C-alpha positions as CSV (number, residue, x, y, z in Angstrom):
1,M,-4.0,32.0,0.6
2,S,-5.1,28.8,-0.9
3,D,-7.4,29.0,2.1
4,L,-9.1,31.7,1.3
5,P,-12.9,32.0,0.3
6,R,-13.7,32.6,-3.2
7,R,-17.3,35.0,-2.1
8,F,-18.8,35.6,0.9
9,A,-22.4,34.4,0.6
10,D,-23.9,37.4,3.4
11,V,-22.9,39.9,5.8
12,E,-23.1,37.1,8.1
13,A,-20.0,35.0,6.7
14,L,-18.6,38.4,5.9
15,E,-18.5,38.8,9.4
16,D,-17.8,35.3,10.7
17,F,-14.5,35.4,8.5
18,M,-13.3,38.6,9.5
19,S,-13.5,37.7,13.1
20,E,-11.3,34.7,12.9
21,P,-8.5,34.9,14.9
22,T,-4.7,33.5,13.5
23,P,-2.5,31.2,15.5
24,A,-0.6,33.9,16.7
25,L,-3.3,36.5,17.8
26,V,-3.8,33.6,20.2
27,A,-0.6,33.4,21.0
28,D,-0.3,37.3,21.6
29,L,-3.3,37.5,23.5
30,A,-2.2,34.5,25.8
31,R,0.8,36.6,26.8
32,V,-0.9,39.5,28.1
33,D,-2.8,39.5,31.3
34,G,-6.3,40.8,32.5
35,D,-9.2,41.7,30.7
36,I,-9.8,43.8,27.4
37,I,-11.8,46.9,27.1
38,I,-13.1,48.7,23.6
39,L,-13.6,51.8,23.8
40,G,-15.6,52.9,20.5
41,V,-16.4,49.6,19.8
42,G,-19.8,50.5,17.5
43,G,-17.9,52.0,14.4
44,K,-17.0,50.3,11.0
45,M,-14.2,47.9,12.6
46,G,-15.2,47.6,16.2
47,P,-17.8,45.1,16.0
48,T,-15.6,42.4,14.5
49,L,-12.6,43.3,16.4
50,A,-14.4,42.7,19.7
51,R,-15.4,39.3,18.3
52,M,-12.1,38.3,17.1
53,A,-11.1,39.1,20.0
54,K,-13.5,37.0,22.3
55,R,-12.4,34.1,19.8
56,A,-9.1,34.3,20.3
57,S,-9.3,34.6,23.9
58,P,-12.5,33.0,25.1
59,D,-11.2,33.5,29.0
60,K,-11.1,36.8,29.1
61,R,-14.2,39.6,29.3
62,V,-14.2,41.9,26.2
63,I,-16.4,44.7,27.4
64,G,-17.4,46.8,23.9
65,V,-18.0,51.0,24.7
66,A,-20.4,52.7,22.6
67,R,-23.1,55.0,22.6
68,F,-25.1,52.2,20.9
69,S,-27.5,54.4,19.2
70,D,-28.0,51.6,17.1
71,A,-29.1,48.7,19.3
72,T,-28.5,46.0,16.9
73,V,-25.0,46.6,17.5
74,K,-25.3,45.7,21.3
75,A,-27.6,42.7,20.6
76,A,-25.4,41.1,18.1
77,L,-22.1,41.8,20.0
78,E,-23.5,40.5,22.9
79,S,-25.1,37.5,21.3
80,H,-21.1,36.6,20.2
81,G,-20.2,37.1,24.5
82,V,-18.9,40.5,24.3
83,E,-20.1,42.5,27.4
84,C,-21.4,45.9,26.1
85,I,-21.7,49.2,28.3
86,A,-23.3,52.1,26.6
87,C,-21.6,55.5,27.4
88,D,-21.0,58.3,25.9
89,L,-17.2,59.4,25.8
90,L,-17.4,62.9,25.8
91,D,-18.9,62.6,29.5
92,G,-15.5,62.3,31.6
93,Q,-17.2,60.9,34.4
94,A,-19.0,58.2,32.7
95,I,-15.3,56.9,31.6
96,E,-14.3,57.0,35.3
97,R,-16.9,54.6,35.8
98,L,-16.5,52.4,33.3
99,P,-14.3,48.9,34.3
100,N,-11.0,49.5,35.1
101,V,-7.7,47.7,36.2
102,A,-8.6,47.6,39.9
103,E,-11.5,45.3,38.1
104,G,-9.0,43.5,35.9
105,V,-9.0,45.4,33.0
106,R,-5.5,45.8,32.0
107,N,-6.0,46.3,28.0
108,C,-7.7,49.0,26.3
109,V,-8.0,49.4,22.9
110,F,-9.3,52.8,22.0
111,M,-11.1,53.2,18.4
112,A,-13.3,57.0,19.2
113,G,-12.7,59.5,16.3
114,H,-14.8,61.9,14.8
115,K,-13.8,62.6,11.0
116,F,-16.8,62.9,8.8
117,G,-18.4,66.3,9.7
118,A,-14.8,67.7,11.1
119,A,-14.9,70.6,8.3
120,G,-18.0,72.3,10.1
121,N,-17.8,71.2,13.6
122,A,-14.2,71.7,14.6
123,A,-15.2,72.4,18.4
124,L,-16.5,68.8,18.5
125,T,-14.0,67.3,16.3
126,W,-11.1,68.6,19.0
127,M,-12.8,67.3,22.0
128,M,-13.4,63.8,20.5
129,N,-9.9,64.0,18.8
130,V,-8.1,65.6,21.7
131,G,-10.2,66.2,24.8
132,V,-11.8,62.0,25.2
133,P,-8.0,60.7,24.5
134,M,-6.5,63.2,27.2
135,M,-9.2,61.8,29.5
136,V,-8.5,58.0,28.4
137,A,-5.2,58.7,29.2
138,D,-5.2,59.2,32.2
139,I,-8.2,56.8,33.9
140,Y,-6.4,53.9,31.5
141,R,-3.1,54.8,33.0
142,D,-2.5,51.4,34.7
143,A,-3.4,49.3,32.0
144,R,-1.5,48.8,28.1
145,I,-3.4,51.1,25.7
146,V,-3.4,50.6,21.7
147,S,-4.6,53.5,20.0
148,F,-6.2,53.6,16.5
149,S,-4.7,56.9,14.5
150,T,-4.4,57.5,11.1
151,A,-1.9,58.4,8.2
152,C,-3.5,61.6,7.8
153,V,-1.2,62.9,10.5
154,Y,1.4,62.7,7.8
155,P,2.6,65.2,5.4
156,F,1.5,63.9,1.3
157,V,4.8,62.1,0.2
158,P,5.8,60.9,-3.2
159,V,4.2,58.0,-4.8
160,D,7.0,56.5,-6.2
161,G,8.9,56.2,-2.6
162,P,8.4,53.7,-0.2
163,G,6.1,56.1,2.0
164,A,6.2,57.5,5.5
165,D,7.8,55.7,8.4
166,E,7.6,56.1,11.7
167,S,10.4,58.2,12.3
168,T,8.6,61.1,9.5
169,P,7.4,64.2,11.7
170,A,3.6,64.6,11.6
171,A,2.7,67.3,9.6
172,P,-0.4,66.7,8.0
173,P,-1.1,69.2,5.2
174,A,-4.3,71.0,6.6
175,G,-7.8,70.6,8.3
176,D,-9.2,70.0,11.8
177,Y,-9.5,66.3,11.4
178,A,-5.9,65.2,10.5
179,N,-4.5,68.1,13.3
180,S,-5.9,66.9,15.5
181,C,-5.6,63.4,15.2
182,V,-1.8,64.3,15.9
183,G,-3.4,65.8,19.1
184,R,-4.5,62.4,19.7
185,E,-1.5,61.0,19.4
186,R,0.2,63.5,21.7
187,M,-2.4,62.9,24.4
188,F,-1.5,59.6,24.6
189,E,2.1,60.0,24.1
190,Y,1.9,62.4,27.0
191,G,0.0,60.3,29.4
192,S,2.5,57.2,28.5
193,L,5.6,59.6,29.5
194,K,3.6,60.9,32.5
195,H,2.6,57.5,34.0
196,G,4.4,55.0,32.2
197,T,1.8,53.4,30.2
198,P,2.6,51.2,27.9
199,G,1.0,51.4,24.6
200,R,1.3,51.6,20.6
201,M,-0.6,54.4,18.4
202,V,-1.7,52.6,15.2
203,R,-1.5,54.8,12.0
204,L,-3.8,53.1,9.9
205,S,-4.5,53.9,6.4
206,Y,-7.5,52.7,4.8
207,A,-9.2,49.2,6.1
208,I,-11.7,47.7,3.6
209,D,-14.5,45.2,4.0
210,M,-17.3,44.7,1.2
211,R,-19.3,47.2,2.0
212,Y,-17.2,50.1,2.6
213,G,-13.5,51.6,1.9
214,V,-11.4,52.4,-1.0
215,L,-11.9,49.6,-3.2
216,Y,-15.8,49.7,-2.5
217,D,-16.0,53.3,-3.5
218,V,-14.4,52.5,-6.9
219,A,-15.8,49.2,-7.6
220,S,-19.3,50.9,-7.3
221,A,-18.7,54.0,-9.2
222,V,-17.1,51.8,-11.9
223,F,-20.2,49.6,-11.6
224,A,-22.7,52.3,-11.6
225,G,-21.1,54.2,-14.5
226,R,-19.9,57.1,-12.2
227,E,-16.6,59.3,-12.5
228,V,-13.7,58.1,-10.8
229,D,-11.4,61.1,-9.4
230,L,-8.0,60.2,-9.9
231,T,-6.4,63.2,-8.2
232,M,-5.7,61.4,-5.0
233,G,-4.1,58.7,-7.5
234,H,-2.5,56.3,-5.0
235,A,-3.7,54.8,-1.5
236,N,-2.9,51.8,1.0
237,V,-5.6,49.5,2.0
238,I,-5.6,46.5,4.1
239,W,-8.3,44.1,5.1
240,Q,-10.3,44.7,7.8
241,G,-9.6,41.3,9.5
242,D,-6.1,42.0,8.8
243,A,-5.9,44.9,10.7
244,N,-7.9,44.2,13.7
245,E,-5.7,41.5,14.1
246,Q,-2.3,43.4,13.5
247,A,-4.0,46.4,16.6
248,L,-4.9,43.5,19.0
249,R,-1.4,41.6,18.8
250,L,0.0,45.5,19.2
251,L,-0.8,44.9,23.2
252,A,1.7,42.6,23.4
253,H,4.0,44.5,21.7
254,C,3.4,47.8,23.7
255,T,6.3,50.4,23.9
256,R,7.2,52.8,26.9
257,P,6.6,55.3,26.0
258,A,4.4,54.7,23.5
259,S,5.2,54.9,20.2
260,P,3.4,55.1,16.6
261,I,3.5,51.8,13.8
262,N,2.3,51.9,10.5
263,I,-0.6,49.3,9.8
264,T,-2.2,49.1,6.5
265,G,-0.9,47.2,2.8
266,P,2.4,46.7,1.6
267,R,1.4,47.8,-1.8
268,H,0.8,51.2,-2.8
269,T,-2.4,50.9,-4.8
270,S,-2.8,53.0,-8.2
271,V,-6.4,54.1,-8.1
272,R,-6.1,53.9,-12.0
273,W,-5.2,50.1,-11.8
274,L,-7.6,49.7,-8.9
275,A,-10.5,51.1,-11.9
276,G,-9.5,48.9,-14.9
277,E,-9.5,45.7,-12.7
278,F,-13.0,46.5,-12.0
279,G,-13.7,47.3,-15.3
280,R,-12.4,44.0,-16.7
281,R,-14.7,42.1,-14.0
282,F,-17.7,44.2,-14.7
283,G,-16.9,44.2,-18.4
284,R,-17.3,48.2,-18.6
285,E,-15.2,51.1,-19.0
286,P,-14.2,53.2,-16.0
287,R,-15.2,56.6,-16.5
288,L,-11.5,58.4,-15.2
289,V,-11.4,62.5,-14.5
290,G,-8.6,64.4,-13.1
291,Q,-4.7,63.9,-13.1
292,E,-2.5,61.7,-10.2
293,A,-1.3,64.1,-8.2
294,P,2.8,63.6,-7.8
295,T,2.4,62.6,-3.9
296,A,-0.8,61.2,-1.8
297,W,-0.9,59.5,1.7
298,L,1.5,56.6,1.9
299,E,2.8,54.5,4.4
300,D,6.0,52.5,4.8
301,T,4.9,49.1,7.3
302,S,8.6,47.8,7.2
303,L,8.0,48.0,11.0
304,A,4.7,46.0,11.1
305,I,6.3,43.4,8.6
306,S,9.3,42.7,11.0
307,L,7.1,42.7,14.2
308,L,4.0,40.9,13.1
309,G,4.4,39.9,9.3
310,E,2.4,40.1,6.1
311,P,-1.1,40.7,5.9
312,R,-2.9,37.5,5.0
313,V,-5.3,38.7,2.6
314,G,-3.3,40.3,-0.6
315,I,-4.8,43.1,-3.2
316,D,-6.2,40.7,-5.6
317,S,-8.3,38.5,-3.4
318,M,-9.7,41.7,-2.1
319,I,-10.6,43.3,-5.5
320,D,-12.4,40.1,-6.3
321,W,-14.1,40.2,-3.3
322,V,-15.6,43.5,-3.9
323,A,-16.2,42.9,-7.2
324,D,-18.3,39.9,-6.0
325,W,-20.3,41.7,-4.1
326,V,-20.9,44.8,-5.5
327,Q,-22.0,43.2,-9.2
328,R,-24.7,41.1,-6.7
329,G,-25.7,44.0,-5.1
330,G,-24.8,43.6,-1.6
331,P,-25.5,46.2,1.2
332,S,-23.4,48.9,1.7
333,L,-22.6,50.9,5.5
334,G,-23.4,53.9,3.5
335,K,-20.0,55.8,4.6
336,P,-17.7,56.9,1.6
337,T,-13.9,57.1,2.4
338,H,-13.9,60.7,0.3
339,F,-10.2,59.2,-0.4
340,S,-9.4,61.7,-3.2
341,T,-9.9,65.0,-0.7
342,R,-6.6,66.8,-0.6
343,D,-7.5,69.7,1.4
344,G,-7.9,67.7,4.7
345,K,-11.6,68.7,5.0
346,Y,-14.2,66.1,5.6
């Protein structure tokens, strides 16, 4: 898009742009009645999603729920008009006390989950990724529910093909994280079938901004002269603002029963190519190790494009922005994606 910024001066400018709603989002949220509650708002994507929802629909209550172990996240959200409630979602009674349909909350966005550390704490992983969704699906049975899932529910597919589409059976290769994410989907599907709850399950693949994501991981490795592992040689990535915008728009495009939809960039991006692009911008030769596997977690986004259109931000803009940010020493969230992992152990 010609109106995209050339760079982001700081985190404030970045988050302001990421939370800017599109006319399509404004129109879709106008079509849905009731207020919006976002469960698990404190993660990498939640704060800008909540801000975007409030900017798109200022007359709705937008309620963000998390533990808020970082008080600055809560303060920042409240400064942008988002109501915040501190809540441990592992506590079913606490979930029952949250604003519900009886108080006008007819839209629920579920973003909570447990990934990193899953291999060392399987019980917590399954409780967070399956037990909590079971409770939420029941308590918010009379609302629309858009729940975040992952491309990891799919089997690996050939890198030279179109990617897995929504009809591809969920069959992750291994690991408690990926398999518990299948369980999360099943809980929302069961609740939808039992109660008639409209919903969508967002099979998201690698949202990025300047401070984290596959592009940040590759760029920072190339810039620092560290090795880039090519084993998981391809990935789908999407600008965080686009991923949030599409997820929120799905509140107006829920189905009965709840159904999955792939949300990511339409291009299968080569890690080798990415490293080369960052190397060219930095004037440095990437240190590449390993050999690309013939398969990866890749998605076909034809359904999302037909329903919501193409993401606004293309891969070239994302590469330019990340390269500029890394080169200037912009802050990192310190949360590597471990995108090269193929055994499902995080």
